[in-house]
C-alpha positions in Angstrom: 62.2 -15.3 -39.8 63.9 -15.4 -43.2 61.8 -13.2 -45.5 62.1 -12.5 -49.2 60.8 -9.3 -50.8 59.5 -11.6 -53.5 57.7 -14.7 -52.3 58.7 -16.3 -55.6 62.4 -15.8 -55.1 64.7 -18.5 -56.4 65.4 -20.8 -53.4 68.7 -21.8 -54.9 70.0 -18.5 -53.7 68.9 -19.3 -50.2 70.6 -22.7 -50.3 73.8 -21.1 -51.6 74.1 -18.7 -48.6 72.4 -20.8 -46.0 75.5 -21.9 -44.1 76.7 -18.3 -43.8 73.3 -16.9 -42.8 72.7 -19.5 -40.1 76.2 -19.1 -38.7 75.3 -15.5 -37.9 72.1 -16.4 -35.9 72.1 -16.5 -32.1 71.0 -19.9 -30.7 67.2 -20.1 -31.1 64.8 -21.7 -28.7 65.6 -24.6 -26.4 68.5 -26.6 -27.9 69.3 -29.6 -25.7 72.7 -30.5 -27.0 74.7 -31.3 -23.9 74.0 -34.8 -22.7 73.1 -35.5 -19.1 75.5 -38.3 -18.2 73.1 -40.3 -16.1 70.2 -40.0 -18.5 72.5 -41.0 -21.4 73.7 -44.0 -19.5 70.2 -45.1 -18.8 69.2 -44.6 -22.4 72.2 -46.6 -23.7 71.3 -49.4 -21.2 67.8 -49.5 -22.6 69.1 -49.7 -26.2 71.4 -52.6 -25.1 68.4 -54.4 -23.6 66.6 -54.0 -26.9 69.5 -55.6 -28.7 70.1 -52.7 -31.1 73.7 -51.9 -30.3 74.7 -52.9 -33.8 72.1 -50.7 -35.4 73.2 -47.8 -33.2 76.8 -48.3 -34.2 75.9 -48.2 -37.9 73.7 -45.2 -37.3 70.5 -47.0 -38.2 68.9 -46.0 -34.9 68.8 -42.4 -33.5 67.1 -41.4 -30.2 66.6 -38.2 -28.2 65.1 -38.0 -24.7 64.3 -34.8 -22.9 63.1 -35.0 -19.3 61.1 -31.8 -18.7 59.7 -32.8 -15.3 61.8 -30.1 -13.6 61.2 -27.1 -15.8 64.1 -25.3 -14.2 66.6 -28.2 -14.9 65.6 -30.2 -18.0 67.8 -33.2 -18.8 68.8 -34.3 -22.2 70.3 -37.5 -23.8 70.8 -38.0 -27.5 72.3 -40.9 -29.3 73.1 -40.4 -33.0 70.9 -37.3 -32.6 72.5 -35.3 -35.3 72.3 -38.1 -37.9 69.8 -37.0 -40.5 67.6 -39.8 -41.7 64.5 -40.4 -43.9 61.6 -39.6 -41.6 58.5 -40.5 -43.7 55.5 -38.6 -42.4 57.0 -37.0 -39.3 58.0 -33.9 -41.3 54.3 -33.1 -41.7 54.8 -31.2 -38.5 56.8 -28.7 -40.6 53.6 -28.0 -42.6 51.7 -27.6 -39.4 54.3 -25.1 -37.9 54.6 -23.0 -41.1 50.8 -23.1 -41.4 50.3 -21.6 -38.0 53.0 -19.0 -38.7 50.9 -18.0 -41.7 47.8 -17.9 -39.6 49.5 -15.7 -37.1 50.6 -13.3 -39.8 47.1 -13.1 -41.3 48.0 -14.7 -44.6 45.9 -17.9 -43.9 42.6 -18.1 -42.1 42.1 -20.9 -39.6 38.7 -22.0 -41.0 37.0 -25.3 -39.9 38.2 -26.8 -43.3 41.8 -25.8 -42.6 41.5 -27.2 -39.0 40.2 -30.5 -40.3 42.9 -30.7 -42.9 45.6 -30.2 -40.4 44.0 -32.6 -37.9 43.7 -35.4 -40.4 47.2 -34.8 -41.6 48.6 -35.1 -38.1 46.4 -37.6 -36.2 45.7 -40.0 -39.0 48.8 -39.1 -41.2 46.6 -38.5 -44.2 48.8 -38.1 -47.2 46.1 -36.4 -49.2 45.6 -33.8 -46.5 49.3 -33.3 -46.1 49.7 -32.6 -49.8 46.8 -30.2 -49.7 48.2 -28.4 -46.7 51.7 -28.2 -48.2 50.3 -26.5 -51.3 48.1 -24.2 -49.2 51.0 -23.0 -47.1 53.7 -23.1 -49.8 57.1 -24.9 -49.8 59.0 -21.7 -49.8 57.2 -20.6 -46.6 57.9 -24.0 -45.0 61.6 -23.8 -45.8 61.8 -20.2 -44.6 60.2 -21.2 -41.3 62.5 -24.2 -40.7 65.6 -22.2 -41.5 64.5 -19.1 -39.7 66.5 -17.6 -36.7 63.3 -18.1 -34.6 63.5 -21.9 -35.0 66.6 -23.2 -36.8 65.0 -26.6 -37.1 67.0 -27.1 -40.2 70.6 -26.0 -39.4 73.6 -26.8 -41.6 75.8 -26.4 -38.5 74.0 -29.3 -36.9 74.0 -31.6 -40.0 70.6 -30.4 -41.2 67.4 -31.5 -39.3 63.7 -31.2 -40.0 63.0 -30.8 -43.8 60.0 -31.2 -46.1 60.8 -30.9 -49.8 58.0 -33.0 -51.3 54.3 -33.4 -50.7 52.8 -36.8 -50.2 50.7 -37.2 -53.3 52.9 -39.0 -55.9 55.5 -38.3 -58.5 54.4 -34.8 -59.4 54.6 -33.2 -56.0 58.4 -32.9 -55.7 59.9 -29.5 -54.8 63.4 -29.5 -53.3 65.5 -32.0 -51.4 67.4 -30.8 -48.4 70.7 -29.2 -49.3 73.0 -31.5 -47.3 71.6 -35.0 -47.7 69.1 -34.7 -50.5 66.2 -36.1 -48.5 62.7 -35.2 -49.4 61.3 -35.9 -45.9 64.1 -35.8 -43.4 64.9 -35.2 -39.7 67.3 -35.6 -36.9 66.1 -36.6 -33.4 67.8 -33.5 -32.0 65.6 -31.2 -34.1 62.5 -33.3 -33.4 63.3 -33.0 -29.7 63.6 -29.2 -30.0 60.3 -29.0 -31.8 58.4 -30.9 -29.1 60.3 -29.1 -26.3 59.2 -25.8 -27.8 55.7 -27.1 -28.0 55.9 -28.0 -24.3 57.1 -24.5 -23.5 54.6 -22.6 -25.7 57.4 -21.3 -27.9 56.0 -22.4 -31.3 54.6 -19.4 -33.1 53.1 -17.7 -30.0 51.4 -19.1 -26.9 47.9 -18.8 -28.3 48.7 -20.6 -31.5 50.9 -23.1 -29.7 47.9 -24.2 -27.6 45.9 -24.8 -30.8 48.8 -26.8 -32.3 48.9 -28.9 -29.2 45.2 -29.7 -29.7 45.9 -30.8 -33.3 48.8 -33.0 -32.1 46.8 -34.6 -29.3 44.7 -37.7 -29.3 46.7 -39.8 -31.8 44.5 -41.7 -34.2 46.9 -44.5 -35.0 47.7 -47.0 -32.3 51.3 -48.1 -33.1 54.9 -47.3 -32.2 55.1 -44.9 -29.2 51.3 -44.8 -28.7 51.1 -48.6 -28.5 54.1 -48.8 -26.2 52.4 -46.4 -23.8 48.9 -47.8 -24.1 47.3 -49.0 -20.9 48.9 -46.3 -18.8 45.9 -44.5 -17.1 45.9 -40.7 -17.3 48.7 -40.4 -19.9 48.6 -37.5 -22.5 50.5 -37.8 -25.8 51.1 -35.1 -28.4 52.6 -37.0 -31.3 53.6 -37.4 -35.0 54.8 -40.7 -36.5 55.8 -42.0 -39.9 56.8 -45.2 -41.7 57.9 -46.0 -45.2 59.4 -49.4 -46.1 62.2 -50.0 -43.6 62.2 -46.5 -42.2 60.1 -45.9 -39.0 60.0 -42.7 -37.0 58.1 -41.3 -34.0 58.3 -38.1 -31.9 56.1 -37.1 -29.0 55.6 -34.9 -25.9 54.3 -37.1 -23.1 52.7 -36.0 -19.8 51.8 -38.3 -17.0 51.4 -38.0 -13.2 53.4 -34.8 -12.9 56.1 -36.0 -15.3 56.8 -34.5 -18.7 59.2 -35.6 -21.3 59.9 -35.6 -25.0 61.0 -38.7 -26.9 62.1 -38.8 -30.6 63.4 -41.8 -32.5 64.4 -42.6 -36.1 65.1 -46.1 -37.3 66.1 -47.9 -40.5 65.0 -51.4 -39.6 62.3 -53.8 -41.0 61.1 -54.3 -37.4 61.5 -50.6 -36.5 57.8 -50.2 -35.5 58.1 -52.8 -32.8 61.4 -51.4 -31.7 59.8 -47.9 -31.2 57.0 -49.5 -29.2 59.5 -51.1 -26.8 61.6 -47.9 -26.7 58.6 -45.8 -25.6 57.8 -48.2 -22.8 61.4 -48.2 -21.6 61.9 -44.4 -21.9 58.7 -43.9 -19.8 60.2 -46.2 -17.2 63.4 -44.2 -17.1 61.7 -40.8 -16.7 58.8 -41.8 -14.5 59.9 -44.7 -12.4 63.7 -44.7 -12.3 64.9 -45.3 -8.7 68.1 -43.4 -9.4 66.3 -40.1 -10.1 
């Protein structure tokens, strides 16, 4: 992980050398960048049925789908997956990840109060708890975690990715926009897919902490977007973080059902994006779990 000898180092220096530093890193963690042709075809067919081909063309819709059912041969499809978009509350997972890295390192204790703060931040998307957690962990630590060789969840060589440069508490909580696109809360579906794939494979922090993170990400408390689209399916398990602000709607999840396992991530800029993500989840589930062409 990127470490400074001074925790108060000027992060401008990091941003200035970030492209050179990241270019020297080996590929970190699972990075599903090569599309499976069949899965991509099915995903494009789904988007066509949802009548969003124009939004896809203009890069207002981005989707990543990872079929992890066969752990030895995962399949990936991404459409506009390296387009970085405003992601509202989804980057709260960056606070969660950096927080558990701090817990593993012994710099933060996982007290019941911290557990409850993290849980409300994720399950119910509490802005107050997200701002509290971001200040507790520290924006520098969050940035160091996202850009570290262990994760590379924000990678200039892949057009950025997951970024959190602002808390969720108002005008006074601004820290630093991402270096490439100047977004305070940004993501690409590629990096969201990598995050949840690493969650599935126990590769976030360490296996013990990853299991605790999965508990926090489980049992979503808001029934909309992906969760609503998958509601009514008996025995389904969803680990998820969503977000919305104005016309921007986002969702990302690890889904387990009846021996199937997959990751779905989507970003939209559309007034009806929430309903679109609901239908997308139902369609992606059908592709992975019921496709006759598998």
